[in-house]
C-alpha positions as CSV (number, residue, x, y, z in Angstrom):
1,M,-23.6,-24.0,29.3
2,R,-24.4,-21.4,32.0
3,N,-28.0,-21.0,33.2
4,Y,-28.5,-17.5,34.3
5,W,-30.5,-17.2,37.6
6,T,-32.5,-14.2,36.4
7,C,-34.0,-16.5,33.7
8,S,-35.1,-19.2,36.2
9,K,-38.6,-20.1,37.4
10,F,-37.5,-18.9,40.9
11,A,-36.7,-15.5,39.4
12,D,-40.1,-15.3,37.7
13,W,-41.8,-16.1,41.1
14,L,-39.6,-13.6,42.9
15,R,-40.1,-10.9,40.3
16,G,-43.8,-11.4,40.1
17,T,-43.8,-11.4,36.3
18,A,-42.6,-14.1,34.0
19,K,-39.7,-13.2,31.7
20,L,-40.3,-13.5,28.0
21,N,-38.8,-16.5,26.2
22,S,-38.2,-14.4,23.1
23,G,-39.4,-11.2,21.6
24,T,-38.7,-8.2,19.5
25,S,-36.9,-5.2,21.0
26,E,-40.2,-3.4,21.3
27,E,-41.7,-6.4,23.2
28,W,-38.7,-6.6,25.5
29,S,-38.9,-2.9,26.2
30,A,-42.6,-3.1,27.0
31,W,-42.0,-6.1,29.3
32,R,-39.3,-4.4,31.3
33,K,-41.4,-1.3,31.7
34,Q,-44.4,-3.3,32.9
35,A,-42.5,-5.6,35.2
36,K,-40.5,-2.8,36.8
37,S,-43.5,-0.6,37.4
38,A,-45.6,-3.5,38.8
39,H,-43.0,-4.5,41.5
40,P,-40.0,-2.1,41.7
41,F,-38.3,-3.8,44.7
42,R,-38.8,-7.3,43.4
43,W,-37.5,-6.2,40.0
44,W,-34.3,-4.9,41.7
45,L,-34.0,-8.2,43.6
46,T,-34.1,-10.3,40.5
47,E,-32.5,-8.2,37.8
48,E,-29.8,-6.6,39.9
49,A,-29.2,-8.2,43.2
50,L,-29.7,-11.8,41.9
51,S,-27.6,-11.1,38.9
52,Q,-24.7,-9.9,41.0
53,L,-25.0,-13.0,43.3
54,D,-25.0,-15.1,40.1
55,D,-21.8,-13.5,38.9
56,A,-20.1,-14.0,42.3
57,W,-21.2,-17.6,42.5
58,N,-19.9,-18.3,38.9
59,Y,-16.7,-16.2,39.2
60,V,-14.4,-19.2,39.6
61,P,-16.1,-21.4,36.9
62,S,-16.1,-18.4,34.6
63,K,-12.4,-17.9,35.0
64,I,-11.8,-21.7,34.4
65,N,-13.9,-21.5,31.3
66,S,-12.0,-18.5,30.0
67,V,-8.8,-20.5,30.3
68,R,-10.4,-23.5,28.6
69,Y,-11.8,-21.4,25.8
70,Y,-8.4,-19.8,25.3
71,L,-6.5,-23.1,25.1
72,N,-9.1,-24.5,22.7
73,N,-9.1,-21.4,20.4
74,R,-5.3,-21.2,20.5
75,Y,-4.2,-24.8,20.1
76,E,-7.2,-26.8,18.7
77,A,-9.7,-24.6,16.8
78,K,-7.0,-22.0,16.1
79,T,-9.6,-19.4,15.4
80,H,-6.9,-16.7,15.1
81,A,-5.7,-18.1,11.7
82,L,-6.7,-19.8,8.5
83,S,-5.6,-23.3,7.6
84,S,-4.8,-25.1,4.4
85,N,-4.1,-28.5,3.0
86,L,-1.2,-27.4,0.9
87,K,1.8,-29.8,1.0
88,K,4.2,-28.9,3.8
89,G,7.8,-28.4,3.1
90,Q,7.2,-27.0,-0.4
91,W,7.2,-23.5,-1.7
92,H,3.8,-22.0,-2.4
93,E,3.4,-18.5,-3.8
94,F,1.2,-16.1,-1.8
95,E,-1.5,-16.1,-4.5
96,E,-1.8,-19.9,-4.1
97,R,-1.8,-19.6,-0.3
98,L,-4.5,-16.9,-0.4
99,L,-6.8,-19.2,-2.4
100,H,-6.1,-22.4,-0.6
101,C,-6.2,-21.0,2.9
102,S,-9.5,-19.3,2.2
103,F,-11.2,-22.2,0.7
104,D,-9.7,-24.9,2.9
105,S,-10.8,-22.9,6.0
106,F,-14.2,-22.5,4.4
107,V,-14.5,-26.3,4.1
108,D,-13.5,-26.6,7.8
109,F,-16.2,-24.1,8.6
110,I,-18.9,-26.2,6.8
111,E,-17.6,-29.6,8.0
112,I,-16.8,-28.7,11.6
113,E,-18.6,-25.6,12.8
114,T,-21.7,-25.9,10.7
115,A,-21.9,-29.6,11.3
116,W,-21.8,-29.2,15.0
117,S,-24.3,-26.4,14.8
118,H,-26.7,-28.8,13.1
119,C,-26.4,-31.4,15.8
120,M,-25.9,-29.5,19.0
121,W,-29.5,-28.8,19.7
122,N,-31.1,-32.3,19.9
123,E,-30.1,-35.9,20.5
124,K,-31.8,-37.2,17.4
125,D,-29.4,-35.4,15.1
126,C,-26.5,-36.5,17.3
127,A,-27.6,-40.1,16.8
128,D,-28.3,-39.7,13.1
129,F,-24.8,-38.4,12.4
130,N,-23.0,-40.6,15.0
131,V,-21.7,-37.7,17.1
132,P,-19.1,-39.3,19.4
133,W,-19.7,-39.1,23.1
134,W,-16.8,-36.8,23.8
135,R,-18.2,-34.2,21.5
136,R,-21.5,-34.1,23.3
137,H,-20.1,-33.1,26.7
138,W,-18.8,-29.6,27.5
139,W,-15.8,-30.9,29.5
140,T,-14.3,-32.9,26.6
141,R,-15.5,-31.3,23.4
142,W,-13.2,-28.3,23.5
143,F,-10.0,-30.3,23.0
144,L,-10.9,-32.7,20.1
145,T,-12.2,-31.7,16.6
146,W,-15.2,-33.5,15.2
147,R,-15.6,-33.3,11.5
148,C,-18.8,-34.5,9.6
149,P,-19.3,-33.3,6.0
150,E,-22.7,-35.0,5.9
151,A,-24.0,-33.0,8.9
152,G,-22.6,-29.7,7.5
153,V,-24.4,-30.3,4.2
154,A,-27.6,-31.3,6.0
155,H,-27.6,-28.0,7.8
156,L,-27.1,-26.1,4.5
157,E,-30.0,-28.1,3.0
158,W,-32.2,-27.1,5.9
159,E,-31.2,-23.5,5.6
160,M,-32.0,-23.5,1.9
161,T,-35.6,-24.3,2.7
162,L,-36.2,-21.2,4.9
163,K,-38.8,-18.8,3.6
164,F,-40.5,-15.7,4.9
165,N,-43.7,-16.9,6.6
166,D,-46.3,-15.6,9.1
167,E,-43.6,-15.4,11.8
168,W,-41.7,-12.9,9.8
169,V,-44.0,-10.9,7.5
170,K,-47.6,-10.5,6.6
171,K,-49.1,-12.4,3.7
172,S,-49.5,-9.1,1.9
173,D,-45.7,-8.5,2.0
174,P,-44.0,-9.0,-1.4
175,N,-41.4,-11.2,0.2
176,Y,-43.9,-13.6,1.7
177,D,-43.1,-17.3,0.8
178,K,-39.8,-16.2,-0.8
179,P,-36.4,-17.5,0.4
180,T,-34.9,-15.6,3.3
181,P,-31.4,-14.0,3.1
182,Q,-30.1,-17.0,5.2
183,A,-31.5,-19.4,2.6
184,E,-29.9,-17.5,-0.2
185,A,-26.6,-17.4,1.6
186,A,-26.8,-21.2,2.2
187,K,-27.3,-21.8,-1.5
188,E,-24.1,-19.8,-2.2
189,K,-22.2,-21.7,0.5
190,W,-23.3,-25.0,-1.0
191,A,-22.2,-23.9,-4.5
192,L,-18.8,-22.8,-3.3
193,Y,-18.3,-25.8,-1.1
194,Y,-19.2,-28.2,-3.9
195,W,-17.0,-26.5,-6.4
196,W,-13.9,-26.6,-4.2
197,K,-14.5,-30.1,-3.0
198,Y,-15.7,-31.9,-6.1
199,V,-15.3,-29.7,-9.2
200,R,-11.9,-28.0,-9.0
201,P,-9.9,-31.0,-7.9
202,H,-11.1,-32.9,-11.1
203,R,-10.4,-30.2,-13.6
204,A,-8.4,-31.5,-16.5
205,D,-4.6,-31.0,-16.3
206,V,-3.7,-28.2,-18.7
207,H,-0.7,-30.1,-20.2
208,D,-2.7,-33.3,-20.8
209,Y,-5.9,-31.6,-22.0
210,C,-4.1,-29.3,-24.5
211,G,-2.0,-32.2,-25.9
212,W,1.3,-30.8,-24.7
213,T,2.2,-33.9,-22.7
214,A,1.5,-36.2,-25.7
215,Y,3.4,-33.9,-28.1
216,C,6.5,-33.9,-25.9
217,D,6.3,-37.7,-25.5
218,D,6.2,-38.1,-29.3
219,L,9.2,-35.9,-29.7
220,R,11.2,-37.9,-27.1
221,K,10.3,-41.2,-28.7
222,A,11.3,-39.9,-32.1
223,A,14.6,-38.7,-30.8
224,E,15.3,-41.9,-29.0
225,A,14.5,-43.9,-32.1
226,K,17.2,-41.9,-33.9
227,G,19.6,-42.5,-31.1
228,E,19.6,-38.8,-30.1
229,E,19.4,-37.4,-26.6
230,S,15.8,-36.9,-25.6
231,D,16.7,-34.1,-23.2
232,W,17.4,-31.8,-26.1
233,I,14.4,-32.5,-28.3
234,F,13.5,-28.8,-28.7
235,A,17.0,-27.8,-29.7
236,K,16.6,-29.6,-33.0
237,S,13.0,-28.8,-33.6
238,D,12.2,-27.8,-37.2
239,K,9.7,-25.0,-38.2
240,K,6.8,-27.5,-38.3
241,D,7.6,-28.6,-34.7
242,K,7.9,-25.0,-33.5
243,K,4.6,-24.0,-35.1
244,R,2.9,-27.0,-33.5
245,S,4.5,-26.3,-30.1
246,K,3.4,-22.6,-30.3
247,E,-0.2,-23.7,-31.1
248,L,-0.3,-26.1,-28.1
249,L,1.3,-23.5,-25.8
250,D,-1.2,-20.9,-26.8
251,K,-4.0,-23.4,-26.2
252,M,-2.5,-24.3,-22.8
253,Q,-2.2,-20.6,-21.8
254,K,-5.9,-19.9,-22.6
255,L,-7.0,-22.8,-20.4
256,E,-4.7,-21.6,-17.6
257,E,-6.3,-18.2,-17.9
258,Q,-9.7,-19.8,-17.8
259,Y,-8.8,-21.7,-14.6
260,D,-7.3,-18.5,-13.1
261,N,-10.4,-16.5,-13.9
262,E,-12.6,-19.2,-12.4
263,D,-10.5,-19.3,-9.2
264,E,-10.7,-15.5,-8.9
265,E,-14.4,-15.4,-9.5
266,M,-15.0,-18.0,-6.8
267,L,-12.7,-16.3,-4.3
268,I,-14.5,-13.0,-4.8
269,R,-17.8,-14.8,-4.2
270,L,-16.4,-16.3,-1.0
271,I,-15.3,-12.9,0.2
272,K,-18.7,-11.4,-0.5
273,L,-20.2,-14.2,1.5
274,R,-18.0,-13.6,4.6
275,K,-20.7,-11.9,6.8
276,S,-22.9,-15.0,6.4
277,L,-20.1,-17.3,7.7
278,W,-21.1,-17.6,11.3
279,T,-22.7,-20.2,13.6
């Protein structure tokens, strides 16, 4: 990670005024006005001349990094596209691709990007989640993907605890001690992540749950017992069988609609969350 010369201790000494570590836009404006008026020439040396020297010194490394970032984004992270775990070589309708690409990429976001965001700032988290050595160093981490669901979830759990405190608002503010927008978004991320990973994959099969599978098996067994071809069981169905099959098919259709409505609701919730999906 590049260290900008204008933010160094040497620049503070040369400028004559220490640069803020952080601040609001008003605080930064006041600092620039004060520092520039106190020592105009020294301000120019640090904020303009030193900055240009910094850019010239880092020109080659910056170009190398640009190539490295491009190769990583293009061939490893593939940040230009969504991914999915749909079976390759099979036909998948666009509606299925739309759902799976969105949610599978969302899972990647939690387990890869959010996980690394949780560990990148200190060695303790790296040790706690067994971050491999090659992910900790800038010259190797761009070409290999590290996935850690536990670290991603831990970051969401931390975000969910965030509340408006003295750093954000006054105690008299009605939002004081209430969850921040980041915390609310984290709760939604966790709900969607858990649903896609652990709830949806274990939904009952519509054919089995509605009794259609068992019904067809019974008809085949009855046909085979009579010495008839089981492939044509519905061709010789009587009124009772047709009535039963219609009841089961109607029940199956209702459950399919229920599943479709659930998928649609969750996809809409994910789309509404999109502006919170960053690290």
